[in-house]
C-alpha positions in Angstrom: -13.5 7.2 -19.4 -13.8 5.0 -15.8 -15.0 1.6 -15.1 -16.0 -0.3 -12.0 -16.3 -3.7 -12.4 -15.7 -7.3 -10.6 -14.3 -10.5 -12.6 -14.6 -13.7 -11.9 -11.0 -15.5 -12.5 -12.3 -19.2 -11.9 -10.8 -21.4 -9.7 -7.5 -20.0 -7.9 -4.9 -21.7 -6.4 -2.8 -19.8 -3.9 1.1 -20.2 -3.5 0.1 -22.0 -0.1 -1.5 -24.8 -2.2 -4.7 -24.5 -1.4 -7.3 -23.4 -3.8 -10.7 -21.7 -3.8 -13.7 -22.4 -6.5 -14.0 -18.8 -7.8 -11.7 -15.8 -7.0 -13.6 -12.6 -7.8 -11.6 -9.7 -8.5 -13.2 -6.0 -7.8 -11.1 -3.6 -10.2 -11.4 0.0 -11.4 -9.8 1.5 -14.9 -9.2 5.2 -16.0 -8.5 6.2 -19.3 -8.4 4.1 -22.6 -6.1 1.5 -23.7 -3.9 1.9 -26.7 -1.9 -1.1 -26.4 1.1 0.2 -24.9 -0.3 2.8 -22.1 -1.3 0.7 -19.2 -0.1 1.6 -15.7 -0.8 -0.8 -12.8 -1.5 0.5 -9.4 -1.1 -1.5 -6.4 -2.9 -0.2 -3.2 -1.7 -0.3 0.2 -2.8 -2.4 3.4 -6.3 -1.0 3.6 -6.8 0.4 0.2 -9.2 -0.4 -2.5 -9.5 -0.4 -5.9 -10.7 3.2 -6.0 -7.3 4.9 -6.6 -8.9 7.9 -8.5 -12.1 10.0 -8.5 -15.1 8.7 -10.5 -17.9 10.9 -11.4 -20.3 8.3 -9.9 -18.1 7.7 -6.8 -19.3 10.0 -4.1 -17.8 10.1 -0.2 -20.1 7.6 1.1 -16.9 5.7 2.8 -14.0 6.6 5.0 -10.6 6.3 4.6 -8.7 4.7 1.7 -11.9 3.2 0.7 -12.5 6.7 -0.8 -10.2 7.9 -3.9 -7.0 7.5 -2.0 -4.8 8.8 -4.6 -7.1 11.2 -6.2 -4.6 14.2 -6.1 -2.0 11.9 -8.0 -4.1 9.9 -10.3 -6.6 11.7 -12.8 -6.9 13.7 -15.4 -4.6 16.3 -15.9 -2.6 15.0 -12.8 0.5 13.2 -12.2 -0.5 10.1 -13.6 -2.5 11.3 -16.3 -5.7 9.4 -17.2 -6.3 11.1 -20.0 -2.8 9.8 -21.6 -2.5 6.7 -19.3 -4.7 3.5 -18.9 -4.8 3.0 -15.3 -5.7 -0.2 -13.7 -6.3 -0.9 -9.9 -7.4 -3.9 -8.3 -8.8 -5.0 -4.8 -6.2 -7.6 -3.4 -7.4 -11.1 -2.6 -7.9 -11.2 1.3 -9.1 -7.8 1.6 -13.0 -6.7 1.6 -13.5 -4.4 -0.8 -15.1 -6.6 -3.3 -12.5 -9.0 -4.0 -13.0 -12.6 -2.4 -11.6 -12.6 0.9 -12.4 -14.2 4.8 -15.8 -12.2 4.7 -17.0 -13.5 1.5 -19.3 -16.6 0.9 -17.7 -19.7 0.4 -19.6 -21.0 -2.5 -19.4 -25.0 -0.8 -20.8 -24.0 2.4 -22.7 -21.0 1.9 -21.5 -19.5 5.0 -18.4 -16.9 5.1 -15.0 -18.1 4.5 -13.7 -16.6 8.0 -10.5 -18.2 8.9 -10.9 -21.1 6.6 -9.8 -18.8 3.7 -6.4 -20.1 2.5 -3.3 -18.0 3.5 -2.7 -14.9 1.2 0.8 -13.4 0.3 1.8 -10.4 -1.8 2.7 -13.1 -4.7 -0.9 -14.1 -4.8 -1.8 -10.4 -5.3 0.5 -10.2 -8.1 -0.5 -13.7 -9.7 -4.3 -12.3 -9.6 -3.6 -9.0 -11.0 -1.6 -10.7 -14.0 -4.7 -12.9 -14.5 -7.3 -9.8 -14.5 -4.6 -7.8 -16.9 -4.9 -10.7 -19.2 -8.7 -10.8 -19.3 -8.4 -7.2 -19.7 -6.2 -7.7 -23.1 -3.3 -6.0 -21.4 0.2 -7.7 -21.9 3.3 -5.2 -21.2 2.9 -2.6 -18.6 4.2 0.6 -19.3 4.5 1.1 -15.5 3.8 -0.8 -12.3 3.8 1.7 -9.3 2.4 1.1 -5.7 3.1 2.4 -2.0 3.8 0.6 1.2 3.0 -2.9 1.0 1.7 -1.8 -2.5 5.3 -1.3 -3.2 6.3 -4.7 -2.2 3.7 -5.3 -4.7 5.6 -3.7 -7.0 8.7 -5.5 -6.1 7.0 -9.0 -6.5 6.1 -8.1 -10.3 9.7 -7.4 -10.8 11.0 -10.9 -9.7 7.8 -12.8 -10.9 7.0 -11.0 -14.3 10.5 -9.0 -15.0 9.5 -9.1 -18.9 6.0 -7.7 -18.6 7.1 -4.1 -16.9 8.6 -1.2 -18.6 9.1 0.9 -15.9 8.4 0.7 -11.7 7.9 3.1 -9.0 8.0 1.7 -5.7 7.1 4.2 -3.3 7.8 4.4 0.6 8.5 0.5 0.6 11.1 -2.1 1.2 12.3 -5.6 0.5 10.8 -6.6 3.4 9.6 -5.5 7.0 12.3 -5.0 10.1 11.9 -6.5 13.2 10.4 -3.7 14.8 7.5 -3.2 12.5 6.9 -7.2 12.6 6.7 -7.0 16.2 4.1 -4.2 16.2 1.9 -6.0 13.4 2.3 -8.9 16.0 0.6 -7.2 18.8 -2.1 -5.8 16.4 -3.0 -8.9 15.4 -3.4 -10.4 18.8 -5.5 -7.2 19.6 -8.1 -8.9 17.3 -7.4 -12.4 18.1 -7.9 -11.6 22.1 -11.2 -9.9 21.3 -13.8 -12.6 22.7 -15.9 -11.6 19.6 -13.4 -12.4 17.3 -14.6 -16.0 17.8 -12.0 -17.8 16.2 -12.7 -15.9 13.2 -16.1 -17.1 12.6 -17.9 -14.0 14.2 -20.3 -13.1 11.1 -23.4 -14.1 12.5 -22.8 -12.3 15.9 -21.0 -9.1 17.1 -17.6 -8.1 15.4 -14.4 -8.1 17.2 -14.6 -4.4 16.9 -12.7 -3.5 20.3 -9.8 -5.9 18.9 -9.7 -4.2 15.5 -10.1 -0.7 16.7 -6.7 -1.2 18.7 -5.0 -2.9 15.9 -5.8 0.1 13.7 -4.5 2.5 16.4 -1.1 0.7 16.6 -1.3 1.2 12.7 -1.7 4.9 12.9 1.1 5.4 15.5 3.5 3.5 12.7 2.4 5.8 10.4 3.1 9.1 11.9 6.2 10.7 12.8 7.5 12.1 16.2 7.7 15.7 14.7 4.1 15.2 12.9 2.6 14.3 16.2 4.1 16.8 18.2 3.0 19.5 15.5 -0.6 17.8 15.3 -1.3 17.0 19.1 1.5 17.9 21.4 0.4 17.1 25.0 -2.7 18.9 24.4 -5.8 18.4 26.4 -8.6 17.6 23.7 -11.1 20.3 25.5 -14.0 20.0 28.0 -16.6 19.2 25.0 -14.3 16.3 23.9 -14.8 13.1 26.5 -14.8 9.4 26.3 -18.1 7.8 26.2 -16.7 5.4 28.7 -13.3 6.0 30.5 -11.4 3.1 30.2 -10.8 2.9 33.9 -12.0 5.1 36.9 -8.9 6.9 37.7 -9.2 8.0 33.6 -11.6 10.5 34.5 -9.4 12.5 36.6 -6.7 13.1 33.9 -7.0 14.9 30.8 -8.3 13.4 27.6 -5.4 14.4 25.4 -5.8 15.1 21.6 -3.6 12.5 20.7 -6.3 10.1 22.4 -9.0 11.9 20.9 -7.4 11.2 17.2 -6.7 7.6 17.7 -10.3 6.9 19.1 -11.8 8.7 16.0 -9.4 6.8 13.4 -10.5 3.8 15.2 -14.2 4.1 14.9 -13.9 5.1 11.5 -12.0 1.9 10.5 -14.4 -0.6 12.3 -17.1 0.8 10.4 -15.5 -0.1 7.1 -12.9 -2.9 7.3 -13.0 -6.4 8.2 -11.1 -7.8 11.4 -10.1 -11.1 9.6 -9.2 -8.9 6.6 -6.7 -7.0 8.8 -5.3 -10.6 9.7 -4.8 -11.6 6.0 -3.5 -8.4 4.8 -1.0 -7.6 7.5 0.6 -11.4 7.7 1.0 -11.0 3.5 3.1 -7.8 4.2 4.9 -9.5 7.2 5.7 -12.5 5.0 7.1 -10.5 2.1 10.7 -10.9 1.5 12.2 -10.1 -1.9 15.1 -12.0 -1.8 13.1 -15.4 -0.6 14.1 -17.9 -3.0 17.0 -16.2 -4.6 20.4 -15.8 -3.3 19.9 -11.8 -2.6 17.7 -9.3 -3.7 20.2 -8.4 -6.5 19.6 -11.7 -7.7 15.8 -11.4 -7.4 15.6 -8.3 -9.4 18.5 -9.1 -12.0 16.1 -10.6 -14.3 14.0 -7.0 -14.5 15.2 -4.9 -17.8 13.4 -2.0 -16.9 14.0 1.2 -14.4 12.6 1.5 -11.2 12.2 4.6 -9.4 12.6 4.2 -5.4 10.7 7.0 -3.3 11.5 7.2 -0.1 10.4 9.9 2.8 12.8 11.2 5.4 10.4 11.3 8.4 9.2 7.4 7.5 10.2 5.1 10.1 7.8 2.3 8.8 10.0 1.8 5.6 13.1 4.3 6.0 15.2 6.0 3.7 17.9 3.8 4.5 15.8 0.4 3.4 15.0 2.4 0.3 18.6 2.8 -0.4 19.5 -0.7 0.6 16.9 -1.6 -2.4 18.6 0.7 -4.5 21.9 -0.8 -4.1 20.8 -4.2 -4.9 19.5 -3.1 -8.0 23.0 -1.5 -8.9 24.3 -4.8 -7.9 21.9 -6.8 -10.3 22.6 -4.5 -13.2 18.8 -2.8 -13.0 18.6 1.0 -13.7 17.4 2.7 -10.6 17.1 6.3 -8.9 16.4 6.9 -5.2 14.6 9.9 -4.7 14.7 11.2 -1.1 11.7 13.5 -0.4 12.4 15.7 3.0 8.9 15.2 5.1 8.1 14.9 8.6 4.6 13.3 7.8 5.9 9.9 8.7 4.7 7.0 6.3 1.6 8.8 5.6 3.6 11.4 3.4 2.8 9.3 0.2 -0.6 9.6 0.8 -0.8 13.4 2.2 1.9 15.2 0.1 0.7 14.6 -3.5 2.4 18.0 -4.5 5.9 15.8 -3.6 4.8 12.5 -4.8 3.4 13.4 -7.9 6.1 15.1 -9.8 8.8 12.3 -9.9 5.9 9.8 -10.7 5.1 11.7 -13.7 8.6 12.1 -14.8 8.9 8.7 -14.6 6.3 7.7 -16.9 7.1 10.3 -19.3 11.0 10.5 -19.4 12.1 7.4 -17.1 14.8 7.7 -15.0 18.1 8.7 -17.5 19.7 11.8 -16.6 17.7 12.5 -13.4 20.5 11.0 -11.1 23.1 13.3 -9.6 25.9 12.4 -6.9 25.1 14.7 -3.9 22.2 16.6 -2.3 22.8 19.8 -3.9 20.0 20.3 -6.6 21.9 22.4 -8.8 24.4 20.0 -9.5 24.6 18.7 -12.8 23.3 15.4 -13.7 26.0 12.3 -13.4 27.7 10.8 -16.4 28.4 7.8 -14.6 26.4 5.0 -13.6 26.5 5.7 -9.8 23.3 6.8 -8.2 22.8 8.9 -4.8 19.8 9.8 -2.9 18.6 13.5 -3.3 17.0 15.7 -0.7 14.1 17.9 -2.1 13.0 17.6 -5.7 15.2 15.3 -7.8 13.1 16.5 -10.7 13.0 20.4 -10.3 14.3 22.6 -12.8 
């Protein structure tokens, strides 16, 4: 049983203090609610509410606008929609049905553009809580998300700690490091430097496609690892049949058009067809702004009120959100008295691993929902070791949940 819907939450005040007269939230649900089986899934930067496949949904859109976790969420899958009531909502500021910069301002009849209020991860959480209230969902069996969706998960634990039983924070951290902040800055400058951006008021004219394309290419480089790029592209030429439509400069025609360039150009073209440039500015700023400890003495203090269980899941090849950052999150949980397990997956796919390796992501999430984290921690990296009998935790390579 699946639904795709949009709900009007009425006037919404953002944490910036600014308000809009109407916040519409696009959401999808899967399965049937029985009172205590609700699982909220938080999407990543350019994702949508379409987390799992629906009988009525085709592949008319590209990238994460499709069922972006369709191999993890669904009947009989790791997050089993025949057992759990799964809810996924598009975040405020995005462009997949929830009110954002490209939406019409009812007071002017024109798109908001950059008149849209600043958006934070906390605003996403508050909008999700309001949506769940409308759906009759109180306490969640679990809240799960990857990347900035994992930050959304962490915000749930500090903002509504009594509303969550279990949490899965996948490929995420308590904050971005300076290198990623710098790359996001360059990506946003690529958009705002495009003459077609026009101060964000471009909806009646040409879109800033070039700027958005460059921003997305920077993002894709962040999502891949050196090993995955070497394996996938190497230094190979894309071949004679693959030629740039317009070489960027006259000398470029002399040199090979490499596979890695062709890949980035292809991804940029797909992305500009489906995403809004202003939304990219708003969503990346929300991610950059997030700091788990903001308003608290420490990350441990921010999480201390959460009495449920947290699974932190990280990937060895991910330099966007590193294993070390995930372990720091787990350590903060231990300091705050939160039950936590940190599961480290051997992978050279980079940050994209949480999307492209469902066979590695699904099992620990399934175990989290079914049994929690009790008895699932061991003291070293040997998966044949017996479970740790103490309260200490350690990251584990390969599968923490293998038989």
